[in-house]
ROLOKOL-75383 format. One line per field, with one value per residue (C-alpha): residue in three letters; residue number from 1; x negated, z, y negated. Coordinates in steps of 0.5 Angstrom, whole numbers, plus 500, padded with zeros to 3 digits. Layout:
# ROLOKOL-75383
res: (ALA	...) $
n: (NUM	...) $
px: (X	...) $
pz: (Z	...) $
py: (Y	...) $
# end
This chain:
# ROLOKOL-75383
res: (MET	PRO	SER	ASN	ASP	SER	LEU	LYS	THR	ARG	GLN	ASP	LEU	THR	VAL	GLY	ARG	LYS	LYS	TYR	ALA	TYR	TYR	SER	LEU	PRO	ALA	ALA	GLU	GLU	ALA	GLY	LEU	ALA	GLY	ILE	SER	ARG	LEU	PRO	ARG	SER	MET	LYS	VAL	LEU	LEU	GLU	ASN	LEU	LEU	ARG	ASN	GLU	ASP	GLY	VAL	SER	VAL	THR	GLU	ASP	ASP	LEU	LYS	ALA	VAL	ALA	ALA	TRP	ILE	GLU	ASN	LYS	GLY	SER	VAL	GLU	HIS	GLU	ILE	ALA	PHE	ARG	PRO	ALA	ARG	VAL	LEU	MET	GLN	ASP	PHE	THR	GLY	VAL	PRO	ALA	VAL	VAL	ASP	LEU	ALA	ALA	MET	ARG	ASP	ALA	MET	THR	ALA	LEU	GLY	ALA	ASP	ALA	SER	LYS	ILE	ASN	PRO	LEU	ASN	PRO	VAL	ASP	LEU	VAL	ILE	ASP	HIS	SER	VAL	MET	VAL	ASP	ASN	PHE	GLY	THR	SER	LYS	ALA	PHE	GLY	GLN	ASN	VAL	GLU	ARG	GLU	TYR	GLU	ARG	ASN	ILE	GLU	ARG	TYR	ASN	PHE	LEU	ARG	TRP	GLY	SER	SER	ALA	PHE	ALA	ASN	PHE	ARG	VAL	VAL	PRO	PRO	GLY	THR	GLY	ILE	CYS	HIS	GLN	VAL	ASN	LEU	GLU	ASN	LEU	ALA	GLN	THR	VAL	TRP	THR	LEU	GLU	GLU	GLY	LYS	LYS	THR	VAL	ALA	TYR	PRO	ASP	THR	VAL	VAL	GLY	THR	ASP	SER	HIS	THR	THR	MET	ILE	ASN	GLY	LEU	ALA	VAL	LEU	GLY	TRP	GLY	VAL	GLY	GLY	ILE	GLU	ALA	GLU	ALA	ALA	MET	LEU	GLY	GLN	PRO	ILE	PRO	MET	LEU	ILE	PRO	GLU	VAL	ILE	GLY	PHE	LYS	LEU	THR	GLY	ARG	LEU	PRO	GLU	GLY	ALA	THR	ALA	THR	ASP	LEU	VAL	LEU	THR	VAL	THR	GLN	MET	LEU	ARG	LYS	LYS	GLY	VAL	VAL	GLY	LYS	PHE	VAL	GLU	PHE	PHE	GLY	ASP	ALA	LEU	THR	GLY	LEU	THR	LEU	GLU	ASP	GLN	ALA	THR	ILE	ALA	ASN	MET	ALA	PRO	GLU	TYR	GLY	ALA	THR	CYS	GLY	PHE	PHE	PRO	VAL	SER	GLN	ALA	THR	ILE	ASP	PHE	LEU	THR	ALA	THR	GLY	ARG	ASP	LYS	ALA	ARG	VAL	ALA	LEU	VAL	GLU	ALA	TYR	ALA	LYS	ALA	GLN	GLY	LEU	TRP	ILE	ASP	GLU	ASN	SER	GLU	ASP	PRO	ILE	PHE	THR	ASP	THR	LEU	GLU	LEU	ASP	LEU	ALA	SER	VAL	VAL	PRO	SER	LEU	ALA	GLY	PRO	LYS	ARG	PRO	GLN	ASP	ARG	VAL	GLU	LEU	THR	THR	ALA	ALA	PRO	GLU	PHE	GLU	GLY	HIS	LEU	THR	GLY	THR	PHE	GLY	ARG	PRO	SER	ASP	ALA	PRO	ARG	TYR	ASP	VAL	GLU	GLY	GLU	LYS	PHE	THR	VAL	GLY	ASP	GLY	ASP	VAL	VAL	ILE	ALA	ALA	ILE	THR	SER	CYS	THR	ASN	THR	SER	ASN	PRO	SER	VAL	LEU	ILE	ALA	ALA	GLY	LEU	VAL	ALA	ARG	LYS	ALA	ASN	ALA	LEU	GLY	LEU	LYS	ALA	LYS	PRO	TRP	VAL	LYS	THR	SER	LEU	ALA	PRO	GLY	SER	GLN	VAL	VAL	THR	ASP	TYR	LEU	ASN	ASP	ALA	GLY	LEU	SER	LYS	ASP	LEU	ASP	ALA	LEU	GLY	PHE	ASN	LEU	VAL	GLY	TYR	GLY	CYS	THR	THR	CYS	ILE	GLY	ASN	SER	GLY	PRO	LEU	ALA	PRO	SER	ILE	SER	LYS	SER	ILE	ASN	ASP	ASN	ALA	ILE	VAL	ALA	THR	SER	VAL	LEU	SER	GLY	ASN	ARG	ASN	PHE	GLU	GLY	ARG	VAL	ASN	PRO	ASP	VAL	GLN	ALA	ASN	TYR	LEU	ALA	SER	PRO	PRO	LEU	VAL	VAL	ALA	TYR	ALA	ILE	ALA	GLY	SER	MET	ARG	ILE	ASP	ILE	THR	LYS	ASP	PRO	ILE	GLY	GLN	ASP	LYS	LYS	GLY	LYS	ASP	VAL	PHE	LEU	LYS	ASP	ILE	TRP	PRO	THR	SER	GLN	GLU	VAL	ALA	ASP	ILE	GLN	ARG	LYS	SER	VAL	THR	PRO	ALA	MET	PHE	ALA	LYS	ARG	TYR	LYS	ASP	VAL	PHE	LYS	GLY	ASP	LYS	HIS	TRP	GLN	ALA	ILE	LYS	ILE	GLU	GLY	GLY	GLN	THR	TYR	ASP	TRP	ASP	ALA	GLU	SER	THR	TYR	VAL	GLN	ASN	PRO	PRO	TYR	PHE	GLU	GLY	LEU	SER	MET	ASP	PRO	ALA	PRO	VAL	THR	ASP	ILE	VAL	GLU	GLY	ARG	VAL	LEU	ALA	ILE	PHE	GLY	ASP	SER	ILE	THR	THR	ASP	HIS	ILE	SER	PRO	ALA	GLY	SER	ILE	LYS	SER	SER	SER	PRO	ALA	GLY	ALA	PHE	LEU	ILE	ASN	HIS	GLY	VAL	ASP	PRO	LEU	ASP	PHE	ASN	GLY	TYR	GLY	ALA	ARG	ARG	GLY	ASN	HIS	GLN	VAL	MET	MET	ARG	GLY	THR	PHE	ALA	ASN	ILE	ARG	ILE	ARG	ASN	LYS	ILE	THR	PRO	ASP	ILE	GLU	GLY	GLY	VAL	THR	LYS	HIS	PHE	PRO	SER	GLY	ASP	THR	MET	SER	ILE	TYR	ASP	ALA	ALA	MET	ARG	TYR	GLN	SER	GLU	GLY	ARG	PRO	LEU	VAL	VAL	PHE	ALA	GLY	LYS	GLU	TYR	GLY	THR	GLY	SER	SER	ARG	ASP	TRP	ALA	ALA	LYS	GLY	THR	LYS	LEU	LEU	GLY	VAL	ARG	ALA	VAL	ILE	ALA	GLU	SER	TYR	GLU	ARG	ILE	HIS	ARG	SER	ASN	LEU	VAL	GLY	MET	GLY	VAL	VAL	PRO	LEU	GLN	PHE	LYS	ALA	ASP	GLY	TRP	GLN	LYS	LEU	GLY	LEU	THR	GLY	GLU	GLU	ILE	VAL	THR	VAL	ARG	GLY	LEU	SER	ASP	VAL	ASN	ILE	GLY	LYS	LEU	LYS	PRO	ARG	GLN	ASP	LEU	TRP	VAL	GLU	LEU	PHE	ARG	PRO	SER	ASP	GLY	LYS	MET	ALA	ARG	PHE	PRO	VAL	ARG	CYS	ARG	ILE	ASP	ASN	GLN	THR	GLU	LEU	ASP	TYR	PHE	ARG	ALA	GLY	GLY	VAL	MET	PRO	TYR	VAL	LEU	ARG	ASN	LEU	ALA	GLY	GLY	GLY	ALA	THR	PRO	GLU	ALA	GLU	THR	ILE	ALA	ALA	GLU) $
n: (1	2	3	4	5	6	7	8	9	10	11	12	13	14	15	16	17	18	19	20	21	22	23	24	25	26	27	28	29	30	31	32	33	34	35	36	37	38	39	40	41	42	43	44	45	46	47	48	49	50	51	52	53	54	55	56	57	58	59	60	61	62	63	64	65	66	67	68	69	70	71	72	73	74	75	76	77	78	79	80	81	82	83	84	85	86	87	88	89	90	91	92	93	94	95	96	97	98	99	100	101	102	103	104	105	106	107	108	109	110	111	112	113	114	115	116	117	118	119	120	121	122	123	124	125	126	127	128	129	130	131	132	133	134	135	136	137	138	139	140	141	142	143	144	145	146	147	148	149	150	151	152	153	154	155	156	157	158	159	160	161	162	163	164	165	166	167	168	169	170	171	172	173	174	175	176	177	178	179	180	181	182	183	184	185	186	187	188	189	190	191	192	193	194	195	196	197	198	199	200	201	202	203	204	205	206	207	208	209	210	211	212	213	214	215	216	217	218	219	220	221	222	223	224	225	226	227	228	229	230	231	232	233	234	235	236	237	238	239	240	241	242	243	244	245	246	247	248	249	250	251	252	253	254	255	256	257	258	259	260	261	262	263	264	265	266	267	268	269	270	271	272	273	274	275	276	277	278	279	280	281	282	283	284	285	286	287	288	289	290	291	292	293	294	295	296	297	298	299	300	301	302	303	304	305	306	307	308	309	310	311	312	313	314	315	316	317	318	319	320	321	322	323	324	325	326	327	328	329	330	331	332	333	334	335	336	337	338	339	340	341	342	343	344	345	346	347	348	349	350	351	352	353	354	355	356	357	358	359	360	361	362	363	364	365	366	367	368	369	370	371	372	373	374	375	376	377	378	379	380	381	382	383	384	385	386	387	388	389	390	391	392	393	394	395	396	397	398	399	400	401	402	403	404	405	406	407	408	409	410	411	412	413	414	415	416	417	418	419	420	421	422	423	424	425	426	427	428	429	430	431	432	433	434	435	436	437	438	439	440	441	442	443	444	445	446	447	448	449	450	451	452	453	454	455	456	457	458	459	460	461	462	463	464	465	466	467	468	469	470	471	472	473	474	475	476	477	478	479	480	481	482	483	484	485	486	487	488	489	490	491	492	493	494	495	496	497	498	499	500	501	502	503	504	505	506	507	508	509	510	511	512	513	514	515	516	517	518	519	520	521	522	523	524	525	526	527	528	529	530	531	532	533	534	535	536	537	538	539	540	541	542	543	544	545	546	547	548	549	550	551	552	553	554	555	556	557	558	559	560	561	562	563	564	565	566	567	568	569	570	571	572	573	574	575	576	577	578	579	580	581	582	583	584	585	586	587	588	589	590	591	592	593	594	595	596	597	598	599	600	601	602	603	604	605	606	607	608	609	610	611	612	613	614	615	616	617	618	619	620	621	622	623	624	625	626	627	628	629	630	631	632	633	634	635	636	637	638	639	640	641	642	643	644	645	646	647	648	649	650	651	652	653	654	655	656	657	658	659	660	661	662	663	664	665	666	667	668	669	670	671	672	673	674	675	676	677	678	679	680	681	682	683	684	685	686	687	688	689	690	691	692	693	694	695	696	697	698	699	700	701	702	703	704	705	706	707	708	709	710	711	712	713	714	715	716	717	718	719	720	721	722	723	724	725	726	727	728	729	730	731	732	733	734	735	736	737	738	739	740	741	742	743	744	745	746	747	748	749	750	751	752	753	754	755	756	757	758	759	760	761	762	763	764	765	766	767	768	769	770	771	772	773	774	775	776	777	778	779	780	781	782	783	784	785	786	787	788	789	790	791	792	793	794	795	796	797	798	799	800	801	802	803	804	805	806	807	808	809	810	811	812	813	814	815	816	817	818	819	820	821	822	823	824	825	826	827	828	829	830	831	832	833	834	835	836	837	838	839	840	841	842	843	844	845	846	847	848	849	850	851	852	853	854	855	856	857	858	859	860	861	862	863	864	865	866	867	868	869	870	871	872	873	874	875	876	877	878	879	880	881	882	883	884	885	886	887	888	889	890	891	892	893	894	895	896	897	898	899	900	901	902	903	904	905	906	907	908	909	910) $
px: (892	885	884	884	877	877	870	867	865	867	860	857	854	850	849	845	848	855	857	862	866	866	867	861	860	853	856	862	857	853	860	861	863	857	855	859	853	853	860	862	862	869	871	867	871	877	874	873	880	882	877	880	887	887	893	895	901	900	892	890	883	885	885	878	876	879	876	869	871	871	863	865	872	870	878	880	884	891	891	895	893	895	892	893	890	887	892	897	896	901	903	909	912	912	912	918	922	919	920	927	928	925	930	935	933	934	941	942	939	943	949	947	947	939	934	932	926	923	923	916	910	905	899	896	900	897	901	898	903	899	904	909	905	907	903	908	903	896	890	891	888	895	896	895	899	905	905	905	911	915	913	916	922	923	921	923	929	923	918	923	924	917	916	921	918	911	914	919	915	909	903	904	900	902	897	901	901	896	890	888	889	891	885	880	882	882	875	872	875	880	876	871	868	868	874	875	880	881	882	883	876	873	872	873	869	871	872	876	881	887	893	897	903	899	896	889	888	883	878	876	873	867	866	866	873	877	884	889	896	902	909	913	917	910	908	913	913	905	907	912	907	908	902	901	901	896	892	885	882	877	872	868	861	860	852	850	843	839	840	845	842	842	849	853	857	860	867	864	861	868	871	866	867	875	874	870	874	880	877	875	881	881	889	890	882	877	872	865	859	852	845	839	843	847	841	841	849	852	858	862	860	862	868	870	869	873	879	881	881	889	887	882	887	884	886	880	873	869	862	858	856	849	844	849	855	851	848	855	858	853	854	861	861	863	861	854	855	860	855	850	856	857	850	849	855	854	847	849	855	851	856	849	846	840	834	832	839	841	846	853	856	862	867	864	860	859	853	853	846	848	843	848	853	855	860	867	874	880	887	891	896	892	886	883	883	876	873	866	866	862	868	874	876	877	880	885	887	888	893	896	898	899	901	905	907	905	902	895	896	902	902	900	907	908	909	915	912	905	899	897	900	900	899	898	892	892	890	896	894	887	887	881	886	886	882	878	874	875	872	865	861	857	862	866	859	858	864	863	856	859	864	858	854	861	862	855	856	863	867	874	880	884	891	895	891	895	888	888	884	887	881	882	880	879	871	871	873	868	862	864	864	858	855	858	862	869	868	866	872	876	874	876	883	881	884	885	893	893	890	894	896	898	897	896	902	907	907	903	909	912	909	910	917	915	910	914	919	915	912	919	922	917	915	908	904	900	895	892	885	885	880	885	886	893	895	901	906	911	907	903	908	915	912	905	905	897	893	886	882	875	870	871	866	869	876	873	870	876	880	875	875	883	884	883	881	875	869	865	859	858	863	862	867	867	863	859	860	856	860	855	857	856	856	857	850	849	853	852	848	842	843	837	841	847	843	840	846	849	843	844	851	855	853	856	859	864	867	867	870	875	877	877	885	887	894	895	897	898	903	909	908	907	914	918	922	922	929	932	931	930	935	935	941	943	945	951	949	942	940	933	934	940	941	940	945	941	944	951	955	949	950	945	946	944	950	948	944	948	946	947	953	955	951	950	944	942	936	931	924	917	910	907	913	910	913	913	918	922	922	924	918	917	922	930	933	940	943	941	945	941	942	949	949	945	949	956	953	951	944	942	937	932	931	932	924	922	924	918	920	927	925	929	936	938	944	938	934	938	941	934	932	930	931	924	924	919	922	925	931	931	939	939	932	934	934	929	930	934	940	944	950	955	958	963	966	959	960	953	951	946	943	946	953	953	950	956	961	958	959	966	967	963	958	951	945	939	933	928	921	915	908	905	912	911	904	901	903	905	913	917	923	922	924	929	933	933	936	941	943	946	940	939	933	928	926	919	913	908	908	903	902	905	911	913	912	916	922	922	922	928	931	931	928	922	923	917	918	914	913	916	918	925	923	924	931	933	937	941	944	951	948	952	946	946	941	942	938	937	942	938	934	940	938	931	930	928	920	915	913	919	921	928	933	936	942	944	951	952	960	959	957	958	951	948	941	937	930	925	922	918	921	915	917	910	910	914	914	917	922	924	925	929	934	934	936	929	924	927	933	929	924	931	934	928	927	934	935	928	925	919	916	911	906	909	907	900	899	902	898	892) $
pz: (896	894	887	886	883	879	877	884	883	889	893	897	895	901	900	906	912	909	906	900	897	889	884	880	872	872	877	872	866	870	871	864	861	856	853	857	859	852	852	851	858	858	856	862	867	864	865	872	873	871	875	881	880	877	880	875	873	870	870	868	866	859	860	862	857	852	854	854	846	845	844	837	835	837	838	832	835	839	846	851	858	864	866	874	874	881	881	877	876	874	872	874	867	866	874	876	872	874	881	879	877	883	887	883	884	891	890	886	891	896	891	890	898	898	901	898	902	897	892	893	890	891	888	890	886	885	882	880	879	873	868	870	870	864	862	863	865	863	862	869	876	878	873	877	883	878	875	881	884	877	877	884	882	876	879	886	885	882	888	893	890	890	897	899	895	898	905	903	899	901	897	894	894	891	889	889	884	883	885	878	872	873	869	872	879	877	875	880	886	886	882	885	879	884	888	895	898	905	905	912	915	908	904	896	891	884	878	879	873	872	868	867	865	861	855	856	862	858	860	866	862	861	869	867	870	865	864	859	858	859	858	865	864	864	870	874	872	875	881	883	882	874	871	864	858	853	847	848	844	839	841	836	839	837	837	839	837	837	841	839	836	838	837	837	843	847	843	836	838	840	834	830	833	833	825	824	829	825	819	821	824	831	833	839	840	845	843	847	847	847	844	846	846	852	857	854	855	861	865	863	855	856	859	854	849	853	854	846	845	844	838	835	836	841	847	851	849	855	857	862	869	868	872	869	873	879	878	877	883	887	885	886	893	893	899	899	901	895	891	893	892	885	883	886	884	877	876	880	875	868	868	868	862	861	856	857	856	851	846	847	841	838	833	829	830	827	828	829	830	834	830	825	829	827	830	828	829	828	825	823	825	827	832	827	821	823	819	819	822	816	811	816	813	806	808	812	805	802	807	807	800	800	807	809	802	803	798	799	798	803	806	814	818	823	830	833	838	837	833	830	825	824	818	816	819	825	832	837	842	844	850	854	856	857	860	854	856	862	866	862	866	859	855	860	862	855	854	860	857	850	854	858	851	848	853	853	846	847	844	845	844	838	841	838	842	848	852	858	862	865	868	870	877	882	882	875	878	884	879	874	880	883	876	875	869	871	871	864	862	866	862	855	858	860	867	871	869	873	874	870	863	860	852	850	852	849	856	853	855	850	846	846	844	839	836	836	832	827	826	825	821	816	816	818	819	826	829	835	837	844	847	847	845	841	836	833	829	833	840	842	841	837	833	831	825	825	831	831	837	838	844	849	847	840	843	846	839	835	840	838	831	831	825	822	815	818	816	823	821	816	817	823	828	831	832	838	841	836	830	828	826	831	828	832	832	836	842	842	848	847	850	855	858	859	862	867	870	870	875	879	880	880	887	891	896	892	890	898	900	894	895	903	903	896	898	903	898	898	903	898	898	905	906	903	908	907	907	906	908	905	899	896	897	890	889	883	882	880	873	874	878	877	878	871	869	867	873	873	873	874	876	878	871	865	860	853	848	842	834	831	827	822	825	823	821	826	822	817	818	814	817	823	827	834	841	841	835	838	846	848	849	849	850	850	845	847	841	842	845	851	851	851	856	861	859	861	868	869	867	864	858	862	867	862	863	858	857	861	867	866	865	872	868	863	861	858	856	852	848	847	844	836	837	835	831	826	825	818	818	810	811	811	807	806	814	819	826	829	825	821	818	821	816	814	815	812	817	818	826	831	832	839	837	831	837	841	836	834	841	841	835	838	833	834	831	828	826	820	820	816	819	825	829	836	836	841	848	852	853	856	854	847	849	854	850	844	849	851	845	843	838	839	834	830	823	822	818	824	831	836	841	847	844	841	848	851	846	849	856	855	851	844	839	835	828	823	815	812	805	803	807	807	801	796	799	797	803	804	811	809	810	814	818	821	824	826	831	837	840	840	846	850	849	848	841	839	839	840	833	830	823	822	816	816	811	808	805	802	801	796	791	794	793	798	800	805	807	812	818	824	831	835	842	842	848	853	858	853	851	858	859	853	855	862	858	860	865	870	871	870	876	880	879	881	888	889	888	890	895	891	884	884	882	888	893	891	891	897	900	898) $
py: (758	760	763	770	769	776	774	772	766	762	760	755	748	745	737	734	736	738	745	745	751	751	756	757	756	760	765	766	767	772	776	777	770	770	764	759	755	752	750	742	739	738	745	747	742	746	753	751	749	755	759	755	756	763	767	772	769	762	763	770	773	773	765	765	770	766	760	764	766	758	759	763	761	753	752	755	760	758	760	756	755	752	745	743	735	733	727	723	715	711	703	700	700	707	709	705	710	716	714	712	720	722	718	721	728	727	725	731	736	733	734	741	742	743	739	733	732	738	732	730	729	735	732	725	719	712	707	700	695	691	691	686	679	674	669	663	658	657	653	650	652	653	658	664	662	660	666	670	667	668	675	676	672	676	683	683	688	693	691	693	699	701	699	704	709	708	710	715	720	723	723	717	710	703	698	692	686	681	687	689	693	701	703	698	700	707	706	702	705	711	716	720	724	730	731	735	738	741	748	751	750	749	743	745	741	741	736	730	730	726	725	718	715	710	713	709	713	716	710	714	719	714	716	724	724	729	725	723	720	723	721	719	726	730	726	728	735	734	731	736	742	744	746	742	747	745	749	750	744	743	739	734	732	725	723	717	714	708	702	696	690	683	680	686	688	694	692	692	699	701	698	702	709	708	707	713	718	716	717	724	726	728	728	733	734	732	728	729	724	726	724	720	713	715	713	706	705	703	706	700	701	708	707	702	707	712	707	707	715	713	708	714	719	724	727	724	721	724	722	728	726	722	717	712	715	716	708	706	710	707	700	700	702	709	713	715	722	723	720	725	731	728	729	736	739	737	739	746	747	745	738	734	731	727	727	734	737	742	740	744	748	743	745	739	733	726	721	714	710	704	700	700	696	689	684	686	685	690	688	685	691	697	698	702	697	695	689	686	679	676	678	677	671	673	679	675	671	678	680	673	674	681	684	678	675	668	664	662	654	654	647	645	643	638	640	636	631	633	630	636	641	648	653	660	663	659	662	661	666	667	672	675	681	688	694	695	690	687	692	691	685	684	682	678	674	673	670	665	663	662	657	654	653	650	645	643	641	638	643	644	649	647	644	649	655	659	661	666	670	676	680	688	687	681	683	680	673	674	675	670	665	667	666	659	661	661	653	654	658	653	647	651	653	660	659	665	667	674	680	685	687	681	680	686	689	683	679	674	669	664	659	652	651	646	650	656	652	650	657	660	654	655	662	661	667	665	670	672	674	678	683	688	695	695	690	693	689	685	687	681	676	675	669	672	677	678	680	682	685	682	682	676	672	672	670	664	662	663	659	653	655	655	659	666	663	660	664	663	666	661	655	650	652	645	638	636	629	626	629	634	641	647	653	660	662	655	658	665	668	673	680	678	672	676	682	677	674	681	683	677	676	683	686	692	688	685	692	694	687	687	695	695	694	695	698	692	686	679	675	676	684	684	680	685	689	696	699	706	713	719	717	711	706	704	697	697	690	691	690	693	699	704	711	715	720	725	730	728	734	739	746	751	755	751	750	754	751	750	749	742	743	737	732	725	721	715	713	714	712	712	713	711	709	708	708	701	701	707	705	698	694	686	680	682	677	674	677	684	689	689	682	682	687	682	676	680	682	674	674	668	669	665	671	677	678	684	691	693	690	693	700	702	701	706	701	696	701	705	699	697	704	703	696	693	687	690	696	698	703	706	707	699	698	690	689	688	691	696	696	702	704	708	713	715	708	705	699	696	695	696	703	703	701	706	711	710	710	717	719	717	722	727	727	730	725	727	722	723	720	721	722	720	719	717	714	709	708	714	711	716	711	713	720	718	713	718	723	718	715	722	725	732	733	729	731	729	730	730	728	724	729	726	723	730	733	728	729	737	734	731	737	733	738	736	739	739	739	745	742	735	730	726	722	728	729	723	721	715	716	719	726	731	735	742	746	753	758	753	757	763	760	762	770	769	770	763	763	757	754	758	756	754	752	745	744	738	736	729	727	722	727	734	736	741	742	747	746	749	746	748	748	744	747	749	754	758	753	748	753	754	746	746	751	748	741	738	739	735	739	745	743	741	748	752	747	748	755	758	753	751	753	758	753	748	753	754	747	746	751	748) $
# end
């Protein structure tokens, strides 16, 4: 359904021989939205979205005026708008449970006597299977094939389900395993920068926008596609036609000047940017890049910076359309007519940037001279903790004795059956992995050249290092092969292990048993060096405590050096064939060497060939027989995919929301609890509640797979919630892991077991936390698991944007301390908690961000306490979701009762 277009902005744009309709921003300015030509370009994309979707209900003239007023208030005035992305992107870890929920909603529609086919994505959805491959095999030419075979063995139940989904749901496509990382496939093929839609006899052109179930969806902002990560819960709502409510953001302008110096890489640049923006404080804000340095950055460099927006805390890191955009679209084989449209549309709308462009108005700005960037790492636990390469070794020594509490002179230890020893600081994993860098030919070619020079001198990776290469797309293999660099990487053990998110998400696979045993028996602080974007504690591998992010060429160098305790800027990293010391400078390529190979070996033909049949898949995928019809035939014996309980007993009228009365405290956490801590992630231990469940269902521990692969089974996932091996619950301060005490018994047990006992007693639960609760990846199970454990509320000092929204989407209320945090309350975990005022939502009295009071009673001493909190249900849409029991019941009832939500009708008509 076309926009109301109250400002009469709809015009025609002729490109070549084709005419497009579009909603003109210059026309909107002439019609009264004064000054919008000075808006940041990311804000212009939001404004166009509102102009095109103006319906007088979800988008009104007041919304348009509020965006125009940004020129004066720069985002300081809170105003909520309804954002409708052009499409949704998923990866399989977060995508499978979303599709499971859609299948369950179809069953629920049938139970309500409604039409199940109404549960269907109304926005285009692409799901890329990229998170399931693990580095079981490495260091040989057979590793890739062996890992693919193992991947299908582990995940065939999930893949059967996704094959069904790709045929059962309209507007839903699946990119099969072994193709690439979702963000790189998106960058190289799916994204168009300018999207089009057939509307009657007209083709409407508008900015390509996207939300994704992976927080690194932000990578696509490097291609001038506005997008960010959302939880699976929000993504499901977007798929089903619900707009995404958001506050008009502040936009921080990041000015880039100068040129990178010799020896510095795009990875060094992004680690510097991440550190600067974390220090600046940009959580919940847009960041938009500008400045003369943009003309010297490649599109891949821009994508590298945009990728790590979650690490620097921003909603997105946006790069405007420029000549680099056009060059990249052309180089990756996009349709010529589409490339021409992108340039013409961007220039017509004021979205284009070049050396003559006037700088926009920003909320605030900061600046970086690229010439000041130096080789860097980030670690050992957070991506924003940048350390210059020249000081990495001494800083590690400080962490060793401080952070990890190890003596500096601990001995090296024997490895059973081997002729080498291992000790603190040894690099046991060196992985070229993750979307951050594998989209960028410059750093991958540089890694290949480091390997080539090292091989020529006779250098080898240390025998305790697990090496791997997991490119983001098959095109990477093509240009490395063309340049002859694959064989150089192979010679150092960096053989292809798979196309997917491996080490960066914890799919590093096991270390050699003898090495693992030596590390654990002797409490060795082992390290990993990976070209990723996440290095949170306990994420990469359970045997590795210290994790460092680095550029691909540095990953190769550290595999050769074998230790973080070696200063590779001064100390030799190895000896050549004659026993002579070799230094990093001896094997480091020049930028000209890298550029020469990139110019010759990366060709448009490679992209055209690889993406011609991107949805076809290999022989394994094609062999999967599609079974089932409109609804899914659930297998009661499956330990991977089960019908979740969210809709059990669902009626058309939601049950009234009650206050939390005499609730119990399930856990008390400190600051920076990430979704990696909350959500089930990584390996499943036999001794864990999830492991016990699987064993009880006949699964051998060797076949446990990771939590990520089992996200379609709520029984496994709820048992793994708050079960991270590194999480610390202040109720049991001396025990690391997902443990708590049950009160009033005082029994110590797993958080899952305590939650189940409290449920049997009819006790609602609350969780207390400190600052930045829920940072990290957009994990929907961090909210779903919390809900299924019986948690009614989380009370924290501050929240990460996506996780707060996901809690509301599951019907869990996020409350925020207005003054001091839980530390000043002297909590022990025995307290009885009451929160009143939540039931006011039933009669429309609970307002967004309303203040409430929490009452505490401590039975041991009879003391009472009362403190104010802000209810972080931030807008009316979220209140509606909360009243309904969550976003899925809300959408389901609307579809069952009215045929379709107003939003769905609008999208369907378009």
